[in-house]
C-alpha positions in Angstrom: -9.2 11.2 -12.0 -12.1 8.7 -12.5 -12.3 5.2 -11.1 -13.2 2.2 -13.1 -13.7 -1.4 -12.1 -13.9 -4.6 -14.1 -15.3 -7.8 -12.4 -15.2 -11.4 -13.5 -18.9 -11.8 -12.6 -21.8 -9.4 -12.2 -21.6 -7.4 -9.0 -22.8 -4.1 -7.6 -20.2 -1.6 -6.5 -20.7 1.6 -4.5 -18.3 4.5 -4.5 -18.8 6.7 -1.5 -16.5 9.0 0.5 -13.4 7.7 -1.2 -14.4 4.1 -0.5 -15.3 1.4 -3.1 -17.6 -1.3 -1.6 -20.0 -4.0 -2.5 -23.3 -4.7 -0.7 -23.0 -8.4 -1.6 -20.1 -10.9 -1.4 -17.7 -11.0 -4.3 -16.4 -14.4 -5.3 -14.5 -13.6 -8.4 -11.8 -11.1 -9.4 -12.1 -7.3 -9.3 -9.7 -5.1 -11.1 -9.8 -1.4 -10.3 -8.1 1.4 -12.3 -7.8 5.2 -11.8 -8.4 6.9 -15.1 -7.2 10.4 -16.1 -10.1 12.8 -16.6 -8.7 14.3 -19.8 -8.9 11.1 -21.8 -10.8 8.7 -19.6 -12.7 7.0 -22.4 -9.5 6.3 -24.4 -7.7 5.1 -21.3 -10.6 2.8 -20.4 -10.8 1.2 -23.8 -7.0 0.7 -23.8 -7.2 -1.1 -20.4 -9.9 -3.4 -21.6 -7.3 -5.0 -23.9 -5.3 -6.1 -20.9 -8.0 -6.8 -18.3 -8.1 -10.6 -18.8 -4.6 -11.3 -17.7 -3.5 -10.6 -14.1 -0.5 -11.7 -12.0 -0.7 -14.0 -9.1 3.0 -14.1 -8.2 6.5 -14.3 -9.7 9.6 -16.4 -9.8 12.9 -14.5 -9.4 16.1 -15.9 -10.8 19.7 -14.5 -10.8 22.7 -14.8 -13.1 26.2 -13.2 -13.1 27.6 -12.9 -16.7 30.7 -11.2 -15.2 32.1 -9.9 -12.0 30.6 -6.5 -12.6 27.1 -7.5 -13.9 24.2 -9.2 -12.2 20.9 -10.1 -14.0 17.7 -10.4 -12.1 14.7 -11.9 -13.9 11.1 -11.7 -12.8 9.0 -14.4 -14.4 5.4 -13.6 -13.5 2.8 -16.3 -12.9 -0.5 -15.2 -14.5 -4.1 -16.1 -15.0 -6.0 -15.4 -18.2 -5.2 -14.8 -21.9 -3.6 -11.8 -23.5 -0.7 -9.6 -22.5 0.3 -8.7 -19.0 0.3 -5.0 -18.1 2.3 -4.0 -15.1 3.7 -0.8 -13.5 7.4 -0.4 -13.1 9.2 1.7 -10.5 11.9 4.2 -11.5 14.8 1.9 -10.6 13.2 -0.8 -12.8 12.9 1.5 -15.7 16.5 2.6 -15.7 17.9 -1.0 -15.9 15.2 -3.0 -17.7 16.7 -4.9 -20.6 13.3 -6.4 -21.6 10.6 -5.6 -22.1 11.8 -2.4 -23.6 10.1 0.5 -21.7 10.1 2.8 -24.7 8.8 0.5 -27.4 5.8 1.5 -29.5 3.2 -0.4 -27.4 4.5 0.9 -24.0 4.9 4.5 -25.3 1.3 4.4 -26.5 0.0 3.2 -23.1 2.1 5.8 -21.3 0.7 8.6 -23.5 -2.9 7.7 -22.4 -2.3 7.0 -18.7 -1.2 9.9 -16.6 1.9 9.2 -14.4 1.0 7.4 -11.2 3.0 8.8 -8.4 4.0 6.8 -5.3 6.4 7.4 -2.4 9.0 5.6 -4.5 8.5 7.8 -7.6 6.6 7.8 -10.8 5.2 4.4 -12.0 5.3 3.6 -15.7 3.2 1.1 -17.6 5.1 -1.9 -19.0 3.8 -4.9 -21.0 5.5 -8.2 -20.5 5.3 -11.5 -18.6 9.1 -11.6 -18.1 11.3 -8.7 -16.9 15.1 -8.8 -17.0 16.9 -6.2 -15.0 20.7 -5.7 -15.3 22.6 -4.3 -12.4 26.1 -2.9 -12.6 27.8 -4.2 -9.5 29.9 -1.7 -7.5 33.5 -2.8 -7.0 34.3 -2.3 -3.3 37.9 -2.3 -2.2 39.3 -2.9 1.3 40.8 0.5 1.7 39.1 3.9 1.6 40.0 6.5 -1.0 40.9 10.0 0.1 39.6 12.9 -1.9 42.5 15.0 -0.7 46.0 14.1 0.3 46.5 14.3 4.1 49.5 16.1 5.6 52.1 14.3 7.6 50.8 16.1 10.7 47.2 14.8 10.0 48.5 11.3 9.4 50.5 11.4 12.6 47.4 12.5 14.6 45.3 9.7 13.1 48.1 7.1 13.9 48.4 8.3 17.5 44.7 8.0 18.2 44.5 4.7 16.3 47.2 3.1 18.5 45.3 4.4 21.6 41.9 3.3 20.4 42.8 -0.4 19.7 44.1 -0.7 23.2 41.2 1.1 25.0 38.0 0.7 23.0 37.2 -3.0 23.7 34.0 -4.7 22.5 32.0 -5.7 25.7 28.3 -5.2 25.0 25.9 -8.0 25.7 23.3 -7.3 23.0 24.1 -8.1 19.3 23.4 -4.6 18.0 25.8 -2.7 20.3 28.3 -5.5 20.3 28.0 -5.5 16.5 28.8 -1.8 16.2 31.8 -2.3 18.6 33.3 -5.1 16.5 32.5 -3.2 13.3 34.5 -0.3 14.7 37.3 -2.6 15.6 37.4 -4.2 12.2 37.5 -0.7 10.6 40.4 0.2 12.9 42.3 -2.9 11.7 41.8 -1.8 8.1 42.9 1.7 8.8 46.0 0.4 10.6 46.8 -1.8 7.6 46.4 1.2 5.3 48.7 3.3 7.4 51.2 0.5 7.7 51.0 0.2 11.5 51.4 -3.6 11.9 51.2 -3.7 15.7 47.9 -1.7 15.9 46.5 -3.9 13.2 47.4 -7.1 15.0 46.0 -5.7 18.3 42.7 -5.0 16.6 42.6 -8.5 15.1 43.4 -10.0 18.4 40.6 -8.0 20.0 38.2 -9.2 17.4 39.1 -12.8 17.8 38.9 -12.8 21.6 35.6 -11.0 21.8 33.9 -12.8 18.9 34.8 -16.3 20.0 32.2 -16.5 22.9 29.5 -15.4 20.5 30.6 -18.0 17.9 30.8 -20.8 20.4 27.6 -19.9 22.4 29.5 -19.3 25.7 28.5 -15.7 26.2 25.7 -14.9 28.6 23.2 -13.7 26.0 24.0 -16.5 23.6 22.6 -17.0 20.1 20.2 -19.8 19.3 18.2 -21.1 16.4 14.6 -20.3 16.2 12.7 -23.2 14.7 9.5 -21.2 14.1 10.8 -18.6 11.7 14.1 -20.3 10.8 16.5 -17.7 12.2 19.3 -16.7 14.6 18.2 -14.9 17.8 19.6 -14.2 21.2 18.1 -15.7 24.4 17.1 -12.2 25.6 15.6 -11.3 22.2 13.4 -14.4 21.9 12.1 -14.0 25.5 11.3 -10.3 25.1 10.1 -8.9 21.8 10.9 -5.3 22.9 14.5 -5.9 23.9 17.5 -5.4 21.6 15.4 -3.2 19.3 13.1 -6.1 18.5 15.9 -8.4 17.3 14.2 -11.4 18.7 11.3 -10.6 16.3 13.7 -10.2 13.4 13.9 -6.4 13.3 17.1 -5.0 12.0 19.0 -8.3 11.6 20.7 -7.0 8.4 22.0 -4.1 10.6 23.0 -6.1 13.6 24.5 -9.1 11.9 25.9 -7.0 9.1 28.6 -5.8 11.6 29.4 -9.5 12.4 29.8 -10.1 8.7 32.1 -7.1 8.3 34.3 -8.4 11.2 34.3 -11.9 9.6 35.5 -10.5 6.3 38.2 -8.5 8.0 39.4 -11.6 9.8 39.3 -13.6 6.6 41.7 -11.0 5.1 44.2 -10.9 8.0 43.8 -14.2 9.8 42.4 -16.8 7.3 43.2 -19.6 9.8 40.8 -18.2 12.4 38.2 -17.5 9.8 38.4 -21.0 8.3 38.0 -22.5 11.8 34.9 -20.5 12.4 33.4 -20.3 8.9 30.4 -22.5 9.7 29.4 -20.1 12.5 30.0 -17.0 10.4 27.9 -18.6 7.6 24.9 -18.8 9.9 24.8 -15.0 10.2 24.8 -14.7 6.4 22.1 -17.4 6.0 19.9 -15.5 8.6 20.1 -12.2 6.8 20.7 -12.8 3.1 20.6 -16.5 2.5 21.4 -17.1 -1.2 20.1 -20.6 -1.3 16.4 -21.0 -2.0 16.6 -24.7 -1.3 17.9 -24.2 2.3 15.4 -25.8 4.6 16.7 -24.1 7.8 16.7 -20.4 6.7 14.4 -18.5 4.3 15.8 -17.1 1.1 16.9 -13.5 1.3 14.9 -12.8 4.5 15.0 -9.0 4.5 15.2 -8.3 0.8 12.3 -7.0 -1.2 13.2 -8.1 -4.7 10.6 -5.9 -6.3 11.2 -2.7 -4.4 14.9 -3.3 -4.6 15.9 -2.8 -0.9 15.5 -4.5 2.4 12.9 -3.9 5.2 13.9 -3.4 8.8 10.8 -3.9 10.9 10.8 -7.7 11.1 7.5 -9.3 12.4 6.2 -6.0 13.9 3.2 -4.3 12.4 3.8 -0.7 11.4 1.0 2.0 11.3 2.3 3.5 8.1 3.7 0.3 6.6 7.2 -1.2 6.9 10.3 0.9 6.7 14.0 0.5 6.1 15.0 3.3 8.5 18.0 5.4 7.7 21.0 3.2 8.3 
């Protein structure tokens, strides 16, 4: 590959030991491209046609034409005349409604520029100021689906252990991650009991959830939740005082994991005890607003805190610096 740079004003550039540098300050814009060796001149001339326009940001909007489809639109803010040339990730390419990835202009560009590989896959050149992506929403039911029919003996064994578990595995942890996993487990036991038709076990699981969640919702537990005015979020008293405690939760690591369990429990309670859910809805909504706030005008919580709307997934590492960049972990 060959490197090429275009600058908005005259400047000297030095390429040495895989580093591009300038001996003098640069005040304008520098655009750098990696050109394929096989057809570097053609590729360079092609890129000259798109060099004047570059992105400075984007506005993201959402719409839901039906219960099974979500549209996400990126409207890029740009500087300069001409057409905007961008690079699309594989998950963009498969759901882009416009611009059309395989139209004549894009296919010509793709033929001259070798694939650019990243950790997320092969990038493909796409021309357009506005991208519309259409997602097919997965329909998730309350109950699991068995790939094979269980025998009566197997169902009896599950029921026996279920009845024992709802009586003995009680959520008691003081940190939100461990407690979250405990109530997530209890919520799942309630759903399994409902699926098996064991009303007493389901009610026991629901009672356990309500008794153990109430102190967290009312702020009467020892390690209570509080609002952080600096970053607009929900943190525990231990987490805000020690960045290394609770897996860095006080510094916003893993909130979509930790509080996701609270949301799961809340949804289960909404299904089986809507009165309790309605009485505590305002508190449950705070967990949602912290992790995946849908309201961009909310002055108390940021919009979609953990979600990377370009990469298409969330990030787990909060405010912490990471030597190799942020990660989503494996959860």
